[in-house]
PDB file with SEQRES, HELIX, SHEET and CRYST1 records, atoms N, CA, C and O in Angstrom:
SEQRES   1 A   60  MET GLY ALA ILE ARG ARG HIS GLY GLN THR LEU PRO VAL          
SEQRES   2 A   60  VAL PHE LEU SER ALA PHE GLY ASP ARG ALA THR MET VAL          
SEQRES   3 A   60  GLN ALA THR GLU MET GLY ALA VAL ASP PHE LEU THR LYS          
SEQRES   4 A   60  ALA PHE ARG ALA ASP SER LEU LEU GLY LEU ILE GLN ARG          
SEQRES   5 A   60  ILE ILE PRO ARG GLN SER GLY GLY                              
HELIX    1 AA1 GLY A    2  ARG A    6  1                                   5    
HELIX    2 AA2 ARG A   22  GLU A   30  1                                   9    
HELIX    3 AA3 ALA A   43  GLN A   57  1                                  15    
SHEET    1 AA1 2 VAL A  14  SER A  17  0                                        
SHEET    2 AA1 2 ASP A  35  THR A  38  1                                        
CRYST1    1.000    1.000    1.000  90.00  90.00  90.00 P 1           1          
ATOM      1  N   MET A   1      17.602 -34.876 -14.642  1.00  0.00           N  
ATOM      2  CA  MET A   1      18.684 -34.854 -15.616  1.00  0.00           C  
ATOM      3  C   MET A   1      19.851 -34.102 -15.151  1.00  0.00           C  
ATOM      4  O   MET A   1      20.999 -34.462 -15.411  1.00  0.00           O  
ATOM      5  N   GLY A   2      19.552 -33.008 -14.431  1.00  0.00           N  
ATOM      6  CA  GLY A   2      20.646 -32.135 -13.916  1.00  0.00           C  
ATOM      7  C   GLY A   2      21.568 -32.914 -13.027  1.00  0.00           C  
ATOM      8  O   GLY A   2      22.782 -32.715 -13.068  1.00  0.00           O  
ATOM      9  N   ALA A   3      21.014 -33.813 -12.208  1.00  0.00           N  
ATOM     10  CA  ALA A   3      21.848 -34.590 -11.258  1.00  0.00           C  
ATOM     11  C   ALA A   3      22.776 -35.541 -12.018  1.00  0.00           C  
ATOM     12  O   ALA A   3      23.929 -35.728 -11.628  1.00  0.00           O  
ATOM     13  N   ILE A   4      22.291 -36.124 -13.069  1.00  0.00           N  
ATOM     14  CA  ILE A   4      23.079 -36.949 -13.873  1.00  0.00           C  
ATOM     15  C   ILE A   4      24.264 -36.211 -14.504  1.00  0.00           C  
ATOM     16  O   ILE A   4      25.399 -36.688 -14.481  1.00  0.00           O  
ATOM     17  N   ARG A   5      23.981 -35.084 -15.043  1.00  0.00           N  
ATOM     18  CA  ARG A   5      24.967 -34.219 -15.725  1.00  0.00           C  
ATOM     19  C   ARG A   5      25.992 -33.767 -14.698  1.00  0.00           C  
ATOM     20  O   ARG A   5      27.189 -33.777 -14.987  1.00  0.00           O  
ATOM     21  N   ARG A   6      25.543 -33.360 -13.469  1.00  0.00           N  
ATOM     22  CA  ARG A   6      26.453 -32.807 -12.414  1.00  0.00           C  
ATOM     23  C   ARG A   6      27.508 -33.885 -12.039  1.00  0.00           C  
ATOM     24  O   ARG A   6      28.632 -33.565 -11.654  1.00  0.00           O  
ATOM     25  N   HIS A   7      27.116 -35.135 -12.163  1.00  0.00           N  
ATOM     26  CA  HIS A   7      28.031 -36.203 -11.801  1.00  0.00           C  
ATOM     27  C   HIS A   7      28.948 -36.630 -12.980  1.00  0.00           C  
ATOM     28  O   HIS A   7      29.690 -37.609 -12.902  1.00  0.00           O  
ATOM     29  N   GLY A   8      28.854 -35.864 -14.041  1.00  0.00           N  
ATOM     30  CA  GLY A   8      29.723 -36.146 -15.189  1.00  0.00           C  
ATOM     31  C   GLY A   8      29.265 -37.259 -16.080  1.00  0.00           C  
ATOM     32  O   GLY A   8      30.018 -37.702 -16.946  1.00  0.00           O  
ATOM     33  N   GLN A   9      28.027 -37.738 -15.893  1.00  0.00           N  
ATOM     34  CA  GLN A   9      27.580 -38.821 -16.695  1.00  0.00           C  
ATOM     35  C   GLN A   9      27.120 -38.336 -18.022  1.00  0.00           C  
ATOM     36  O   GLN A   9      26.555 -37.247 -18.131  1.00  0.00           O  
ATOM     37  N   THR A  10      27.343 -39.101 -19.010  1.00  0.00           N  
ATOM     38  CA  THR A  10      26.914 -38.785 -20.432  1.00  0.00           C  
ATOM     39  C   THR A  10      25.827 -39.768 -20.930  1.00  0.00           C  
ATOM     40  O   THR A  10      25.610 -39.934 -22.130  1.00  0.00           O  
ATOM     41  N   LEU A  11      25.179 -40.390 -19.983  1.00  0.00           N  
ATOM     42  CA  LEU A  11      24.110 -41.348 -20.375  1.00  0.00           C  
ATOM     43  C   LEU A  11      23.047 -40.612 -21.166  1.00  0.00           C  
ATOM     44  O   LEU A  11      22.733 -39.460 -20.865  1.00  0.00           O  
ATOM     45  N   PRO A  12      22.495 -41.261 -22.163  1.00  0.00           N  
ATOM     46  CA  PRO A  12      21.361 -40.685 -22.872  1.00  0.00           C  
ATOM     47  C   PRO A  12      20.144 -40.722 -21.976  1.00  0.00           C  
ATOM     48  O   PRO A  12      19.836 -41.754 -21.380  1.00  0.00           O  
ATOM     49  N   VAL A  13      19.459 -39.613 -21.880  1.00  0.00           N  
ATOM     50  CA  VAL A  13      18.278 -39.544 -21.046  1.00  0.00           C  
ATOM     51  C   VAL A  13      16.985 -39.407 -21.914  1.00  0.00           C  
ATOM     52  O   VAL A  13      16.883 -38.507 -22.747  1.00  0.00           O  
ATOM     53  N   VAL A  14      16.054 -40.281 -21.702  1.00  0.00           N  
ATOM     54  CA  VAL A  14      14.770 -40.176 -22.319  1.00  0.00           C  
ATOM     55  C   VAL A  14      13.756 -39.743 -21.260  1.00  0.00           C  
ATOM     56  O   VAL A  14      13.572 -40.401 -20.236  1.00  0.00           O  
ATOM     57  N   PHE A  15      13.103 -38.609 -21.546  1.00  0.00           N  
ATOM     58  CA  PHE A  15      12.152 -38.036 -20.571  1.00  0.00           C  
ATOM     59  C   PHE A  15      10.819 -38.719 -20.783  1.00  0.00           C  
ATOM     60  O   PHE A  15      10.344 -38.864 -21.909  1.00  0.00           O  
ATOM     61  N   LEU A  16      10.226 -39.136 -19.680  1.00  0.00           N  
ATOM     62  CA  LEU A  16       8.903 -39.821 -19.750  1.00  0.00           C  
ATOM     63  C   LEU A  16       7.935 -38.994 -18.925  1.00  0.00           C  
ATOM     64  O   LEU A  16       8.196 -38.700 -17.758  1.00  0.00           O  
ATOM     65  N   SER A  17       6.831 -38.624 -19.524  1.00  0.00           N  
ATOM     66  CA  SER A  17       5.894 -37.714 -18.865  1.00  0.00           C  
ATOM     67  C   SER A  17       4.474 -38.192 -19.117  1.00  0.00           C  
ATOM     68  O   SER A  17       4.186 -38.811 -20.142  1.00  0.00           O  
ATOM     69  N   ALA A  18       3.578 -37.895 -18.159  1.00  0.00           N  
ATOM     70  CA  ALA A  18       2.162 -38.173 -18.345  1.00  0.00           C  
ATOM     71  C   ALA A  18       1.525 -37.068 -19.160  1.00  0.00           C  
ATOM     72  O   ALA A  18       0.409 -37.210 -19.659  1.00  0.00           O  
ATOM     73  N   PHE A  19       2.264 -35.937 -19.292  1.00  0.00           N  
ATOM     74  CA  PHE A  19       1.757 -34.826 -20.040  1.00  0.00           C  
ATOM     75  C   PHE A  19       2.537 -34.573 -21.299  1.00  0.00           C  
ATOM     76  O   PHE A  19       3.761 -34.462 -21.241  1.00  0.00           O  
ATOM     77  N   GLY A  20       1.904 -34.480 -22.397  1.00  0.00           N  
ATOM     78  CA  GLY A  20       2.621 -34.293 -23.686  1.00  0.00           C  
ATOM     79  C   GLY A  20       2.556 -32.859 -24.144  1.00  0.00           C  
ATOM     80  O   GLY A  20       2.548 -32.600 -25.347  1.00  0.00           O  
ATOM     81  N   ASP A  21       2.508 -31.906 -23.208  1.00  0.00           N  
ATOM     82  CA  ASP A  21       2.383 -30.508 -23.678  1.00  0.00           C  
ATOM     83  C   ASP A  21       3.759 -30.025 -24.156  1.00  0.00           C  
ATOM     84  O   ASP A  21       4.809 -30.493 -23.714  1.00  0.00           O  
ATOM     85  N   ARG A  22       3.695 -29.099 -25.049  1.00  0.00           N  
ATOM     86  CA  ARG A  22       4.868 -28.557 -25.745  1.00  0.00           C  
ATOM     87  C   ARG A  22       5.941 -27.994 -24.779  1.00  0.00           C  
ATOM     88  O   ARG A  22       7.141 -28.212 -24.943  1.00  0.00           O  
ATOM     89  N   ALA A  23       5.446 -27.276 -23.788  1.00  0.00           N  
ATOM     90  CA  ALA A  23       6.367 -26.640 -22.836  1.00  0.00           C  
ATOM     91  C   ALA A  23       7.204 -27.637 -22.093  1.00  0.00           C  
ATOM     92  O   ALA A  23       8.396 -27.407 -21.892  1.00  0.00           O  
ATOM     93  N   THR A  24       6.617 -28.746 -21.674  1.00  0.00           N  
ATOM     94  CA  THR A  24       7.335 -29.845 -20.958  1.00  0.00           C  
ATOM     95  C   THR A  24       8.339 -30.499 -21.914  1.00  0.00           C  
ATOM     96  O   THR A  24       9.451 -30.841 -21.513  1.00  0.00           O  
ATOM     97  N   MET A  25       7.942 -30.671 -23.177  1.00  0.00           N  
ATOM     98  CA  MET A  25       8.860 -31.262 -24.156  1.00  0.00           C  
ATOM     99  C   MET A  25      10.089 -30.428 -24.425  1.00  0.00           C  
ATOM    100  O   MET A  25      11.222 -30.908 -24.479  1.00  0.00           O  
ATOM    101  N   VAL A  26       9.793 -29.114 -24.596  1.00  0.00           N  
ATOM    102  CA  VAL A  26      10.873 -28.161 -24.857  1.00  0.00           C  
ATOM    103  C   VAL A  26      11.783 -28.048 -23.636  1.00  0.00           C  
ATOM    104  O   VAL A  26      13.000 -27.970 -23.805  1.00  0.00           O  
ATOM    105  N   GLN A  27      11.249 -28.035 -22.415  1.00  0.00           N  
ATOM    106  CA  GLN A  27      12.098 -27.977 -21.219  1.00  0.00           C  
ATOM    107  C   GLN A  27      12.994 -29.267 -21.088  1.00  0.00           C  
ATOM    108  O   GLN A  27      14.169 -29.183 -20.731  1.00  0.00           O  
ATOM    109  N   ALA A  28      12.407 -30.421 -21.383  1.00  0.00           N  
ATOM    110  CA  ALA A  28      13.212 -31.613 -21.327  1.00  0.00           C  
ATOM    111  C   ALA A  28      14.342 -31.654 -22.313  1.00  0.00           C  
ATOM    112  O   ALA A  28      15.435 -32.127 -22.004  1.00  0.00           O  
ATOM    113  N   THR A  29      14.074 -31.146 -23.535  1.00  0.00           N  
ATOM    114  CA  THR A  29      15.071 -31.061 -24.572  1.00  0.00           C  
ATOM    115  C   THR A  29      16.179 -30.071 -24.171  1.00  0.00           C  
ATOM    116  O   THR A  29      17.362 -30.334 -24.386  1.00  0.00           O  
ATOM    117  N   GLU A  30      15.793 -28.969 -23.606  1.00  0.00           N  
ATOM    118  CA  GLU A  30      16.758 -27.945 -23.160  1.00  0.00           C  
ATOM    119  C   GLU A  30      17.653 -28.449 -22.042  1.00  0.00           C  
ATOM    120  O   GLU A  30      18.815 -28.054 -21.935  1.00  0.00           O  
ATOM    121  N   MET A  31      17.082 -29.356 -21.178  1.00  0.00           N  
ATOM    122  CA  MET A  31      17.845 -29.958 -20.095  1.00  0.00           C  
ATOM    123  C   MET A  31      18.728 -31.088 -20.583  1.00  0.00           C  
ATOM    124  O   MET A  31      19.511 -31.613 -19.792  1.00  0.00           O  
ATOM    125  N   GLY A  32      18.648 -31.482 -21.814  1.00  0.00           N  
ATOM    126  CA  GLY A  32      19.507 -32.466 -22.350  1.00  0.00           C  
ATOM    127  C   GLY A  32      18.925 -33.809 -22.708  1.00  0.00           C  
ATOM    128  O   GLY A  32      19.661 -34.729 -23.066  1.00  0.00           O  
ATOM    129  N   ALA A  33      17.614 -33.939 -22.619  1.00  0.00           N  
ATOM    130  CA  ALA A  33      16.986 -35.188 -23.008  1.00  0.00           C  
ATOM    131  C   ALA A  33      17.206 -35.423 -24.510  1.00  0.00           C  
ATOM    132  O   ALA A  33      17.074 -34.515 -25.331  1.00  0.00           O  
ATOM    133  N   VAL A  34      17.551 -36.694 -24.838  1.00  0.00           N  
ATOM    134  CA  VAL A  34      17.712 -36.980 -26.258  1.00  0.00           C  
ATOM    135  C   VAL A  34      16.398 -37.211 -26.967  1.00  0.00           C  
ATOM    136  O   VAL A  34      16.298 -37.106 -28.189  1.00  0.00           O  
ATOM    137  N   ASP A  35      15.382 -37.531 -26.161  1.00  0.00           N  
ATOM    138  CA  ASP A  35      14.047 -37.702 -26.696  1.00  0.00           C  
ATOM    139  C   ASP A  35      13.065 -37.818 -25.533  1.00  0.00           C  
ATOM    140  O   ASP A  35      13.461 -37.807 -24.367  1.00  0.00           O  
ATOM    141  N   PHE A  36      11.803 -37.926 -25.861  1.00  0.00           N  
ATOM    142  CA  PHE A  36      10.753 -37.997 -24.799  1.00  0.00           C  
ATOM    143  C   PHE A  36       9.630 -38.940 -25.290  1.00  0.00           C  
ATOM    144  O   PHE A  36       9.359 -39.136 -26.474  1.00  0.00           O  
ATOM    145  N   LEU A  37       9.034 -39.479 -24.260  1.00  0.00           N  
ATOM    146  CA  LEU A  37       7.806 -40.383 -24.479  1.00  0.00           C  
ATOM    147  C   LEU A  37       6.742 -39.890 -23.551  1.00  0.00           C  
ATOM    148  O   LEU A  37       7.017 -39.444 -22.437  1.00  0.00           O  
ATOM    149  N   THR A  38       5.492 -39.975 -24.031  1.00  0.00           N  
ATOM    150  CA  THR A  38       4.373 -39.649 -23.116  1.00  0.00           C  
ATOM    151  C   THR A  38       3.694 -40.946 -22.770  1.00  0.00           C  
ATOM    152  O   THR A  38       3.622 -41.860 -23.592  1.00  0.00           O  
ATOM    153  N   LYS A  39       3.193 -41.030 -21.548  1.00  0.00           N  
ATOM    154  CA  LYS A  39       2.460 -42.175 -21.071  1.00  0.00           C  
ATOM    155  C   LYS A  39       1.140 -42.177 -21.788  1.00  0.00           C  
ATOM    156  O   LYS A  39       0.629 -41.086 -22.043  1.00  0.00           O  
ATOM    157  N   ALA A  40       0.567 -43.224 -22.120  1.00  0.00           N  
ATOM    158  CA  ALA A  40       1.028 -44.549 -22.151  1.00  0.00           C  
ATOM    159  C   ALA A  40       1.608 -44.818 -23.555  1.00  0.00           C  
ATOM    160  O   ALA A  40       0.927 -44.770 -24.579  1.00  0.00           O  
ATOM    161  N   PHE A  41       2.832 -45.084 -23.517  1.00  0.00           N  
ATOM    162  CA  PHE A  41       3.579 -45.292 -24.786  1.00  0.00           C  
ATOM    163  C   PHE A  41       3.470 -46.793 -25.130  1.00  0.00           C  
ATOM    164  O   PHE A  41       3.185 -47.625 -24.269  1.00  0.00           O  
ATOM    165  N   ARG A  42       3.705 -47.104 -26.407  1.00  0.00           N  
ATOM    166  CA  ARG A  42       3.698 -48.463 -26.828  1.00  0.00           C  
ATOM    167  C   ARG A  42       5.157 -48.970 -26.709  1.00  0.00           C  
ATOM    168  O   ARG A  42       6.122 -48.219 -26.852  1.00  0.00           O  
ATOM    169  N   ALA A  43       5.256 -50.290 -26.440  1.00  0.00           N  
ATOM    170  CA  ALA A  43       6.572 -50.959 -26.282  1.00  0.00           C  
ATOM    171  C   ALA A  43       7.367 -50.822 -27.527  1.00  0.00           C  
ATOM    172  O   ALA A  43       8.579 -50.633 -27.431  1.00  0.00           O  
ATOM    173  N   ASP A  44       6.785 -50.902 -28.700  1.00  0.00           N  
ATOM    174  CA  ASP A  44       7.573 -50.753 -29.922  1.00  0.00           C  
ATOM    175  C   ASP A  44       8.071 -49.355 -30.115  1.00  0.00           C  
ATOM    176  O   ASP A  44       9.070 -49.181 -30.813  1.00  0.00           O  
ATOM    177  N   SER A  45       7.451 -48.332 -29.547  1.00  0.00           N  
ATOM    178  CA  SER A  45       7.911 -46.978 -29.592  1.00  0.00           C  
ATOM    179  C   SER A  45       9.193 -46.838 -28.722  1.00  0.00           C  
ATOM    180  O   SER A  45      10.154 -46.166 -29.097  1.00  0.00           O  
ATOM    181  N   LEU A  46       9.157 -47.467 -27.612  1.00  0.00           N  
ATOM    182  CA  LEU A  46      10.351 -47.442 -26.682  1.00  0.00           C  
ATOM    183  C   LEU A  46      11.499 -48.196 -27.404  1.00  0.00           C  
ATOM    184  O   LEU A  46      12.612 -47.676 -27.486  1.00  0.00           O  
ATOM    185  N   LEU A  47      11.250 -49.353 -27.898  1.00  0.00           N  
ATOM    186  CA  LEU A  47      12.266 -50.165 -28.558  1.00  0.00           C  
ATOM    187  C   LEU A  47      12.881 -49.414 -29.710  1.00  0.00           C  
ATOM    188  O   LEU A  47      14.105 -49.420 -29.840  1.00  0.00           O  
ATOM    189  N   GLY A  48      12.088 -48.754 -30.570  1.00  0.00           N  
ATOM    190  CA  GLY A  48      12.576 -47.942 -31.674  1.00  0.00           C  
ATOM    191  C   GLY A  48      13.434 -46.797 -31.195  1.00  0.00           C  
ATOM    192  O   GLY A  48      14.467 -46.505 -31.797  1.00  0.00           O  
ATOM    193  N   LEU A  49      13.049 -46.173 -30.177  1.00  0.00           N  
ATOM    194  CA  LEU A  49      13.812 -45.087 -29.604  1.00  0.00           C  
ATOM    195  C   LEU A  49      15.128 -45.577 -29.083  1.00  0.00           C  
ATOM    196  O   LEU A  49      16.140 -44.931 -29.356  1.00  0.00           O  
ATOM    197  N   ILE A  50      15.199 -46.660 -28.359  1.00  0.00           N  
ATOM    198  CA  ILE A  50      16.422 -47.249 -27.880  1.00  0.00           C  
ATOM    199  C   ILE A  50      17.367 -47.628 -29.032  1.00  0.00           C  
ATOM    200  O   ILE A  50      18.579 -47.424 -28.956  1.00  0.00           O  
ATOM    201  N   GLN A  51      16.789 -48.175 -30.078  1.00  0.00           N  
ATOM    202  CA  GLN A  51      17.649 -48.614 -31.217  1.00  0.00           C  
ATOM    203  C   GLN A  51      18.196 -47.413 -31.954  1.00  0.00           C  
ATOM    204  O   GLN A  51      19.237 -47.521 -32.602  1.00  0.00           O  
ATOM    205  N   ARG A  52      17.525 -46.259 -31.879  1.00  0.00           N  
ATOM    206  CA  ARG A  52      18.118 -45.049 -32.490  1.00  0.00           C  
ATOM    207  C   ARG A  52      19.207 -44.412 -31.619  1.00  0.00           C  
ATOM    208  O   ARG A  52      20.167 -43.821 -32.114  1.00  0.00           O  
ATOM    209  N   ILE A  53      19.016 -44.559 -30.290  1.00  0.00           N  
ATOM    210  CA  ILE A  53      19.967 -43.928 -29.335  1.00  0.00           C  
ATOM    211  C   ILE A  53      21.275 -44.699 -29.234  1.00  0.00           C  
ATOM    212  O   ILE A  53      22.353 -44.105 -29.210  1.00  0.00           O  
ATOM    213  N   ILE A  54      21.177 -46.037 -29.174  1.00  0.00           N  
ATOM    214  CA  ILE A  54      22.380 -46.851 -28.943  1.00  0.00           C  
ATOM    215  C   ILE A  54      23.430 -46.636 -30.003  1.00  0.00           C  
ATOM    216  O   ILE A  54      24.588 -46.424 -29.643  1.00  0.00           O  
ATOM    217  N   PRO A  55      23.115 -46.674 -31.290  1.00  0.00           N  
ATOM    218  CA  PRO A  55      24.197 -46.412 -32.291  1.00  0.00           C  
ATOM    219  C   PRO A  55      24.796 -45.041 -32.166  1.00  0.00           C  
ATOM    220  O   PRO A  55      25.990 -44.868 -32.413  1.00  0.00           O  
ATOM    221  N   ARG A  56      24.008 -44.060 -31.792  1.00  0.00           N  
ATOM    222  CA  ARG A  56      24.526 -42.679 -31.559  1.00  0.00           C  
ATOM    223  C   ARG A  56      25.552 -42.607 -30.510  1.00  0.00           C  
ATOM    224  O   ARG A  56      26.566 -41.922 -30.640  1.00  0.00           O  
ATOM    225  N   GLN A  57      25.269 -43.365 -29.394  1.00  0.00           N  
ATOM    226  CA  GLN A  57      26.144 -43.390 -28.254  1.00  0.00           C  
ATOM    227  C   GLN A  57      27.437 -44.191 -28.495  1.00  0.00           C  
ATOM    228  O   GLN A  57      28.486 -43.869 -27.937  1.00  0.00           O  
ATOM    229  N   SER A  58      27.350 -45.222 -29.321  1.00  0.00           N  
ATOM    230  CA  SER A  58      28.535 -46.062 -29.506  1.00  0.00           C  
ATOM    231  C   SER A  58      29.355 -45.648 -30.710  1.00  0.00           C  
ATOM    232  O   SER A  58      30.326 -46.315 -31.066  1.00  0.00           O  
ATOM    233  N   GLY A  59      28.959 -44.531 -31.348  1.00  0.00           N  
ATOM    234  CA  GLY A  59      29.685 -44.026 -32.504  1.00  0.00           C  
ATOM    235  C   GLY A  59      29.362 -44.671 -33.791  1.00  0.00           C  
ATOM    236  O   GLY A  59      30.022 -44.402 -34.795  1.00  0.00           O  
ATOM    237  N   GLY A  60      28.328 -45.554 -33.816  1.00  0.00           N  
ATOM    238  CA  GLY A  60      27.944 -46.260 -35.026  1.00  0.00           C  
ATOM    239  C   GLY A  60      26.921 -45.711 -35.849  1.00  0.00           C  
ATOM    240  O   GLY A  60      26.580 -46.292 -36.879  1.00  0.00           O  
TER     241      GLY A  60                                                      
END                                                                             
């Protein structure tokens, strides 16, 4: 995420991890992740997350 931000990108970042421990989630959020998913996530969870992020990014 740091590399994305250093290049001036404002893309929403979703952190994906095999480990759902609290420390990893907190670190991802502190680094700028808008949300996170743990493996193995369900497709409908990813779709719902994208649907929440897109309106936020487009101002809607």
